[in-house]
N, C-alpha and C positions, 0 to 999 in steps of 0.2 A: 630589175633587169633594164639597161639603157636601151634605146631606140635602136632597133637594128641598123646597121651600117646602110642597108638599101632604102631606108626610110627617108621620105621627102616632106616637105611641108604641107603637102596634101593628102597625108596618109595618116593612120591611125595604126597603132600596135594593140591587137587583142592578146592580153595575157592569158585566156583561155580558163576552162574550167578544170583540166586535168594536168598532172605533171607525168613526166616519163619514167613510170615506174610498173612493173609488172600488174601491180593492183590496179593502176588507172587503166592500162590496156584492157584489163578485163572488163572495166567499167564502161570504157569506149565500145566494145563489143556489145556490151548489154545496151548501152545507148542506141548502137546502129540496130540491134534487133528491134528495140522499141520503136524506132523511126519507121522500119517496114510494116510492123505491127499496125502502128496508126495509120499509115496510108492505106492497107489492105482493108481494115476496120471501117474507116470512114468511108472510103471509096465503095466498100460492101454496102453501106447502109444507105449510101446517095443512090447507087443502083435500085436497091429494092425498092426505096421511096418513089422513085420516078418511073419504075417498071410496073409496080403493083397499081392497081386501080383503087383497092381499098386503103391504100396508105395516102391518097390525094384529098388530104384534109389539112386545114390552117397548121394543126400543130407540127405535122410532119413537114410541112413548109419550112418552118421555122427550125426543125431538127436538121433537115438536110443542108440548110444555110449553116446551121452551127458546125456540121461536120465538113463542108467546104472551106469555112474558116480555120478550123483545126489544121486541115492538109496546107492551106497557104501558109500558115503560121509556122509551121513544121519546115516544110519546103525553103522557106526564107531563113532559116537558121541553123538547122541540124547539117544539112549537106556541107556547109561551109566549115562549121565547127569539127565535123569528122576529117574530113580533106586537110584542113590546116593542121590538125595534131599529126595525121600520118605524114604530110609533106613536111613538116617541121617549118610551117610558114605562119606568120603572126600578123601581117600586115593586110590592112582593108582601106581601100581607097576612101577619099571624102564622099563620093557618089553612092558607094557602097555603104558605107556608115549611115549616110541620110538614108537609104532605102529600107536598110533595116528599122532606123527608128520611124519611118512613116509607116512601114507595115506594121510594126509591132504596136503603134498607137491606134492606127486606123482598125485593124483587125481586132483588138483588144476593146476599144469601145464599141465597136458594133456587136461584139458579142455579148457586151453588159447590156446593151438595148435589147437584144434579142432575148435575152434569157429574162427579162422583165416582161417582154411582150408572151412569152410561153407561160408565163404565170398567170397574167391577164386571161388569157386563151383558157387555161385549166379552170380558172374561177368562173368564168362565162359558162363553161361545159359542164361545171359540176352544181354551180349554183343559180344559175338561170339557163338552164337547157332549152326551154322554150325559145328564148331569144337568142340562141347561138347562131342560126343562120342568119338573122339580121345584123348582128354586132360583130360576127366575125365572116363576113362575107368575103368571096376571093378578092374582089377589087379593093376592098380597104386593107385586107392582108398584104397584098403586093405593094400598095402605096405605103405602109409602114414599115414593111421590110426595106425597100428602096430607100425610105427616108432615115432608117438605121444606118445603113452602108454610107449615105452621104454625109450624116451628121459625123459619123467616125471619121471619114476622110477629111471633112473640112477641118476637123478638130486636130487631126494628126499632120495636116499640111501646114497649119499656121504654125504649131510647135516647132516641126522640122525645119520649116525656113528659118524661123528665128534662132534656133539652136545653132544652126550650121553657119550661119553668117556671124556668129561670136567668135571673137579673138581667142585662139588657143595657146597656151604657153607649155614649155617644157618639152618631154619626149613622146607626149601624145600618147602617153600608155594607158589604156582602158584595161581595169582590173575586172575584167567579164569575159564572157563566152560569145557575146554579140554587141551590136551598138545598141545600148538602152539608155533612155534620156538621162535618168539620174547620174549614170558612169560618165556620160559625155559632158555634161555640165560641169561636173567637178574638175573639168581640163581648163575651163575657161578664165581668161586672165582678168575679166571684168566682175564686178561685183553683181551676182545675179539673184540676190536675195528678193527683190521686187518683181523679177520674173518666176522665182520659184514659187512665191506667193499665188502668181497667176495661174501655174500648172498646178497647184493644189486645189484652187478653187475650181478650174475646169475639169479636175479628176473628180472633185467631189459632187459635180453636177452629174458627170456621166455615171459614178458609180453609185451615189446615194438615191438617186431618183428612181433609177430601175430597181435597186435594192428596196426601197421603201414601198415600191409597187410589189414586190415579190412577198416581203413581209405583211402587207395588207392582204394580198389576196389570198395567201395561205393559212392566215389567221382565220379569214371568213370561210375558206375552205374546210378548215378543221370543225368550226362551229356547225357547217352544214353536215359534215360526215357524222359528228357525234348525234345529230338529230334524224339521222337516217334510220328507217326500222328496218330496212333489207341488209343482212350481214353478208349478203352476195355483193350489194352496192357498195357498202364499206369498204369491202376488200378490194375491189375493182378500182375504187377511188383512191384507195391509200397506195395500190400497186402503181397506178399511173402517176401520182405526185411524186412518189418517193424516189423516183428514179431523177427526176427534174431537181429536187432538192439536195441530192447527192453531188449533182454536177455543180448546182450554185454553191454549195459549202467548198468544195474543192476549189473552185475558181476564184471565188470572191474573197476567201480567207487570205489567199495569196497576193491576189492584186491589192487589197486593202492595206496590207501590211508593206508592200512594196511602194504604193503611189500615195498613202495619205498618211505621211509622216515628212517632216521637213528634210531635204534632201541632205543636209549637212549632218544627219543623224545616222545615214546609211554606212553600213562598212560593207566592203566588197564580199565578203563570205556570206553574210547577210543575203545581198542582193542575189548572189549566184544559186543559193538554196531555194529562195523564192520564185526566181525565174524559171528552174527546173521544174517547179509545179506547174507552172501553166504553159511551158513552151514544151516539154517532154512528156510528163506524166499525166496531167489532165486530157490533151489531146489523144492520147492511147486508151484511157479508161472510157471516155466518153461515149465510144460506140457501144462498149461492151455493157456498160450503164443501162443505155438506152434499148439495146435489144435482148441481153439475158431476162431483163425484167419487165420485157413487154411482150404481150402474148400477140399482138397485130404484128408486129416486127417478125417474130418466131413464125408465125404463121405465115407470113409473105415469103419467109427464107425457105419454109416447108413446101410451098406450092412453086417456087421458082426451080428448086432442086427437084421436085417432082416432074416437072415440065421437061426440064434436062435429061432426067433419066429415060423419060419416055422417048425423047428425040434419040437418044443413043440407041435404044433396044429397037427403035422402029428402023434405024439405019443398018442394024446389025443383021 
């Protein structure tokens, strides 16, 4: 499809995720429902963690930070995707495109680091419980959380500034439903092979260091669980860790497939499918995984609902 007649030299054309057909319109409705489920689920999880004192622990600090990332990530992409489809609009400004690149990289990098910190938290809680208050104190947790956000933002800013300063040729058509780094780089007139190697190196650092920490932490956790004599202790440890492992598996599999391959080997179809996983699917599933498989969260929900019912009865 050629660049729309309203397209200027400072705009891009997003070719989108869906075609204009009844089946794809149903998919759009499904995406819209998933968007509201994502906002509701993650918003409720954040509310429970902030309101309930029993959830004021380092693990749930990281948990509500992940929910906040999911909300911001979803808000940065899905509303525009849906509105563009309904309004038959395909243009995005250079500033809007740069914003989506920055938010995608910043939030994605921060989430990778936080998932690594959550694995370390579980390792200390299960393998070194007596040292937990010292090694995972609140001051340290706030510092590492802030460092994760700062690292993700700095990495994203560097890549966004460099990418958006490249000269772009042709009709500026991005075969994607939002501005993601690989899709935008393919439009450049310059040879970006050296820069793509830099992207691969920085992605490897942000992905593999936390991923290595996750593998090491859960290997040690598994050894500790096997050595436990209490069946109840083993069950609780497995329940706590399994939810985190499910989130890690869903998120990392799509991210590694997307960013740890040479950009020249990407195809638009593969990029769209991989992106759907970490922009639509995992943000919706994360609060369900953390809540439905977690007694503490379900207990907090029960207490909040009980207090609400008591207040309603008192007012009647």
